[in-house]
C-alpha positions as CSV (number, residue, x, y, z in Angstrom):
1,M,0.0,0.0,0.0
2,D,1.2,3.4,-0.9
3,P,0.0,5.9,1.8
4,T,1.8,8.8,0.0
5,G,-0.3,8.4,-3.1
6,A,2.7,7.9,-5.5
7,G,1.5,5.7,-8.3
8,G,-1.6,4.2,-6.8
9,M,-4.7,4.6,-4.6
10,T,-4.3,6.1,-1.1
11,W,-6.0,5.7,2.2
12,K,-7.7,9.1,1.6
13,D,-9.1,7.8,-1.7
14,F,-10.4,4.8,0.2
15,F,-12.1,6.7,3.0
16,D,-13.5,9.3,0.6
17,A,-15.3,6.5,-1.2
18,F,-16.0,4.3,1.8
19,D,-19.8,4.6,1.3
20,L,-19.3,2.9,-2.0
21,F,-17.1,0.1,-0.7
22,K,-18.6,-0.5,2.7
23,D,-21.2,-3.1,1.6
24,P,-18.6,-5.5,-0.1
25,I,-16.3,-5.0,2.9
26,Y,-19.0,-5.9,5.4
27,C,-20.1,-8.8,3.2
28,A,-16.6,-10.2,2.9
29,A,-16.0,-9.9,6.7
30,A,-19.2,-11.6,7.5
31,A,-18.8,-14.4,4.9
32,G,-15.2,-14.9,5.8
33,F,-16.0,-15.1,9.5
34,V,-18.7,-17.7,9.2
35,L,-17.1,-19.8,6.5
36,G,-13.8,-19.7,8.4
37,F,-15.6,-21.1,11.4
38,L,-17.3,-23.8,9.4
39,G,-14.0,-24.6,7.7
40,V,-12.8,-26.3,10.8
41,Y,-15.6,-28.9,10.4
42,V,-14.7,-29.1,6.7
43,L,-11.1,-30.0,7.4
44,L,-11.5,-32.3,10.4
45,R,-14.3,-34.2,8.7
46,R,-12.2,-34.4,5.6
47,M,-14.9,-32.6,3.5
48,V,-12.7,-30.3,1.5
49,F,-14.1,-31.8,-1.7
50,V,-17.6,-31.3,-0.3
51,S,-16.9,-27.6,0.0
52,A,-15.5,-27.5,-3.5
53,A,-18.6,-29.3,-5.0
54,V,-21.1,-27.2,-3.1
55,T,-19.3,-24.0,-4.1
56,Q,-19.3,-25.0,-7.8
57,S,-23.0,-25.9,-7.6
58,A,-23.8,-22.4,-6.2
59,G,-22.0,-20.8,-9.2
60,L,-24.1,-23.0,-11.5
61,G,-27.3,-21.9,-9.8
62,V,-26.5,-18.3,-10.4
63,A,-25.6,-18.9,-14.0
64,L,-28.9,-20.8,-14.5
65,A,-30.9,-17.9,-13.0
66,F,-29.4,-15.6,-15.7
67,Y,-30.0,-18.1,-18.4
68,S,-33.6,-18.6,-17.4
69,A,-34.3,-14.8,-17.4
70,I,-32.7,-14.3,-20.8
71,H,-33.7,-17.4,-22.8
72,L,-36.8,-18.8,-21.0
73,G,-38.5,-15.6,-19.9
74,F,-38.7,-16.8,-16.3
75,A,-36.8,-14.4,-14.0
76,F,-35.9,-15.1,-10.4
77,D,-33.2,-13.7,-8.1
78,P,-29.9,-15.5,-8.8
79,I,-29.3,-15.9,-5.0
80,Y,-32.2,-18.4,-5.0
81,G,-30.5,-20.3,-7.7
82,A,-27.3,-20.4,-5.7
83,I,-29.0,-21.5,-2.5
84,G,-31.2,-24.0,-4.4
85,L,-28.3,-25.8,-6.2
86,S,-26.2,-25.7,-3.0
87,L,-28.8,-27.4,-0.9
88,I,-29.6,-29.9,-3.6
89,T,-25.9,-30.9,-3.8
90,T,-25.7,-31.0,0.0
91,T,-28.8,-33.2,0.2
92,L,-27.3,-35.6,-2.3
93,L,-24.1,-35.7,-0.2
94,L,-26.1,-36.5,3.0
95,A,-27.4,-39.7,1.4
96,D,-25.1,-42.7,1.1
97,P,-25.7,-44.2,-2.3
98,Q,-23.3,-47.1,-2.0
99,P,-25.7,-49.7,-0.4
100,R,-28.3,-49.2,-3.1
101,L,-26.4,-48.1,-6.2
102,G,-22.9,-49.2,-5.5
103,I,-21.6,-45.7,-6.0
104,T,-19.2,-44.2,-3.3
105,R,-19.8,-40.8,-1.9
106,E,-16.4,-39.7,-3.3
107,S,-17.8,-40.6,-6.8
108,V,-20.8,-38.5,-6.2
109,L,-18.6,-35.6,-5.0
110,G,-16.4,-35.9,-8.1
111,L,-19.5,-35.9,-10.4
112,A,-21.1,-32.9,-8.6
113,F,-17.8,-30.9,-8.8
114,A,-17.0,-31.7,-12.4
115,L,-20.6,-31.4,-13.7
116,S,-21.3,-28.1,-11.9
117,G,-18.1,-26.5,-12.9
118,G,-18.4,-27.5,-16.5
119,A,-22.0,-26.7,-16.8
120,A,-21.5,-23.2,-15.3
121,V,-18.9,-22.4,-18.1
122,V,-21.3,-23.9,-20.7
123,V,-24.3,-21.9,-19.5
124,G,-22.1,-18.8,-19.2
125,A,-21.2,-19.1,-22.9
126,K,-24.9,-18.8,-23.8
127,I,-25.4,-15.6,-21.9
128,A,-22.8,-13.3,-23.4
129,Q,-24.6,-10.2,-22.1
130,E,-24.0,-11.3,-18.6
131,A,-20.4,-12.4,-19.2
132,N,-19.1,-10.1,-16.5
133,Q,-21.6,-11.4,-14.0
134,I,-20.6,-15.0,-14.8
135,S,-16.9,-14.2,-14.4
136,A,-17.7,-12.6,-11.0
137,I,-19.6,-15.7,-9.9
138,L,-16.8,-18.1,-10.8
139,F,-13.8,-16.0,-9.8
140,G,-15.1,-13.3,-7.5
141,T,-14.1,-10.3,-9.7
142,A,-17.0,-8.1,-8.7
143,V,-16.0,-5.0,-6.8
144,L,-19.5,-4.1,-5.5
145,V,-22.0,-6.1,-3.7
146,R,-25.8,-5.7,-4.0
147,A,-27.6,-4.6,-0.9
148,E,-29.9,-7.7,-1.0
149,D,-26.9,-10.0,-1.2
150,L,-25.3,-8.3,1.8
151,R,-28.6,-8.8,3.7
152,A,-28.8,-12.4,2.8
153,V,-25.2,-13.1,3.9
154,L,-25.8,-11.3,7.2
155,I,-29.1,-13.0,7.9
156,V,-27.9,-16.5,7.0
157,G,-24.5,-15.9,8.7
158,A,-26.2,-14.8,11.9
159,L,-28.6,-17.8,11.8
160,V,-25.7,-20.3,11.3
161,T,-23.6,-18.6,14.0
162,V,-26.4,-18.8,16.5
163,I,-27.2,-22.4,15.8
164,H,-23.5,-23.5,16.0
165,F,-22.9,-21.5,19.2
166,W,-26.0,-23.0,20.8
167,A,-25.2,-26.6,19.8
168,F,-21.4,-26.3,19.7
169,R,-20.6,-29.1,22.2
170,G,-22.8,-31.6,20.5
171,L,-21.6,-30.7,17.0
172,A,-18.0,-30.8,18.0
173,F,-18.4,-34.1,19.9
174,A,-20.2,-35.7,16.9
175,T,-17.4,-34.5,14.6
176,F,-14.3,-35.4,16.6
177,D,-15.5,-38.6,18.3
178,P,-18.7,-39.9,16.5
179,G,-18.4,-43.4,18.2
180,A,-18.4,-41.9,21.7
181,A,-21.2,-39.5,20.7
182,R,-23.4,-42.5,19.7
183,V,-22.6,-44.2,23.0
184,Q,-23.9,-41.0,24.7
185,R,-27.0,-41.3,22.5
186,L,-26.3,-38.1,20.6
187,P,-28.1,-37.9,17.2
188,V,-24.8,-38.0,15.2
189,T,-26.6,-38.2,11.8
190,A,-28.8,-35.2,12.5
191,L,-25.8,-33.2,13.8
192,S,-23.8,-34.1,10.7
193,A,-26.8,-32.9,8.6
194,V,-26.8,-29.6,10.5
195,I,-23.2,-29.1,9.6
196,L,-23.6,-29.9,5.9
197,L,-26.8,-27.8,5.5
198,S,-25.0,-24.9,7.3
199,I,-22.2,-25.2,4.8
200,G,-24.7,-25.4,1.9
201,L,-26.6,-22.3,2.9
202,M,-23.6,-20.2,3.7
203,V,-21.8,-21.2,0.5
204,G,-24.9,-20.5,-1.5
205,V,-25.5,-16.9,-0.4
206,S,-21.8,-16.1,-0.2
207,A,-21.0,-17.4,-3.7
208,R,-23.7,-15.2,-5.2
209,A,-22.2,-12.1,-3.4
210,L,-18.5,-12.8,-3.6
211,G,-17.8,-15.5,-6.1
212,A,-17.0,-19.2,-5.9
213,L,-13.2,-18.9,-5.8
214,P,-12.9,-16.8,-2.6
215,V,-15.8,-18.7,-0.9
216,F,-13.9,-21.9,-1.4
217,A,-10.8,-20.3,0.0
218,F,-12.6,-18.9,3.0
219,S,-14.0,-22.4,3.8
220,T,-10.7,-24.1,3.8
221,L,-7.6,-22.0,4.2
222,P,-8.3,-20.0,7.4
223,A,-9.1,-23.2,9.2
224,T,-5.9,-24.8,7.9
225,A,-4.0,-21.9,9.5
226,A,-5.9,-22.1,12.7
227,L,-5.3,-25.9,13.1
228,L,-1.6,-25.3,12.6
229,V,-1.5,-23.0,15.5
230,S,-4.1,-24.4,17.9
231,R,-5.2,-28.0,17.3
232,R,-5.6,-29.0,20.9
233,R,-7.8,-26.1,22.1
234,M,-10.8,-26.4,19.8
235,R,-12.7,-23.3,20.9
236,L,-9.6,-21.2,20.2
237,T,-9.2,-23.0,16.9
238,F,-12.7,-22.1,15.8
239,L,-12.2,-18.5,16.9
240,L,-8.9,-18.2,15.0
241,A,-10.4,-19.7,11.9
242,A,-13.3,-17.3,12.0
243,L,-11.1,-14.3,12.5
244,G,-8.7,-15.5,9.8
245,G,-11.6,-15.7,7.4
246,A,-12.7,-12.2,8.2
247,V,-9.1,-10.9,7.8
248,A,-8.8,-12.7,4.4
249,G,-12.1,-11.1,3.2
250,V,-11.3,-7.6,4.3
251,G,-7.6,-7.7,3.7
252,G,-8.1,-9.1,0.2
253,Y,-10.5,-6.3,-0.7
254,L,-8.0,-3.7,0.5
255,L,-5.2,-5.4,-1.4
256,A,-7.4,-5.3,-4.6
257,F,-8.3,-1.6,-4.0
258,F,-4.8,-0.3,-3.4
259,K,-3.1,-2.5,-6.1
260,E,-6.0,-2.4,-8.5
261,L,-6.2,-6.2,-8.6
262,P,-9.2,-8.6,-9.0
263,V,-11.1,-8.8,-5.7
264,G,-11.7,-12.5,-5.6
265,A,-8.2,-13.5,-6.5
266,S,-6.8,-11.0,-3.9
267,Q,-9.0,-12.5,-1.2
268,T,-7.9,-16.0,-2.1
269,V,-4.2,-15.0,-2.0
270,V,-4.6,-13.4,1.4
271,A,-6.4,-16.4,2.7
272,A,-3.6,-18.6,1.4
273,L,-0.9,-16.4,3.0
274,L,-2.5,-17.2,6.4
275,V,-1.0,-20.7,6.2
276,P,2.7,-19.8,6.0
277,V,2.1,-17.1,8.6
278,A,0.6,-19.8,10.9
279,L,3.6,-22.1,10.2
280,G,5.9,-19.3,11.2
281,A,3.9,-18.6,14.3
282,R,3.9,-22.3,15.3
283,G,7.7,-22.4,14.8
284,M,8.1,-19.4,17.1
285,I,5.8,-20.9,19.7
286,S,7.8,-24.1,19.6
287,L,11.1,-22.2,20.1
288,F,9.6,-20.3,23.0
289,R,8.5,-23.5,24.7
290,L,11.9,-25.0,24.2
291,G,13.5,-22.0,25.7
292,L,11.2,-22.2,28.8
293,R,12.0,-25.9,29.2
294,A,15.7,-25.2,29.0
295,R,15.5,-22.6,31.7
296,A,13.5,-24.9,33.9
């Protein structure tokens, strides 16, 4: 960032136009916070591919909404397309097709990811007048966020946060030790469904507002960084992941503004940089502990 204004945007430019940029910043912070929190479940349950498939489905849902309005004469808000396709994919993933069809869940994930990603590009090619919108959906290149998209992210994010704070112990127990949770007569299947549906809803509204690429990054990379620093203290891990997601969302937007870069790609890069920062922090913590032991 160049605070002197030589050869680029300045902080004065940013604050002068803050009314224009506040909605995407608030949206990125909220989406990053909630998706970062949910990302801990994504990683510990080994559901990274689930997040990728649901994110691609959300992008396809938005593209289909534009296609329907242009070619079929049936218009509906693209955010409903994103949520609808996300929840359909999530519902399919909740089922276990192997006993009946002989298809593994990994095969369903691969099909959903490849089909959704390819179909989004194909549908996008048929709606040239919305090419910029489709690019924003897939890669997060949009600079501005619609007020209705911000409201959707805030409402769904608040709902998901309240549910997960209220049921945190049960959800965490069912995730980290499902066998013991069943012994304690916890509804492990229902709790797993809550996690998956939370991911589907949050990914759906966030992908419409920010794009599929940064949404996938928010749901995996901040949690990766948090687990590197604090794997044993799970409450701290969830908090660090949520804060890391918010930092990636806001920091990526600021990077894009000052360096005149694509927003979604910048947010993804900042989210990725959290991982080497966490590695460095873990190394420093280890050295500090070794020093304490040597003195003792």
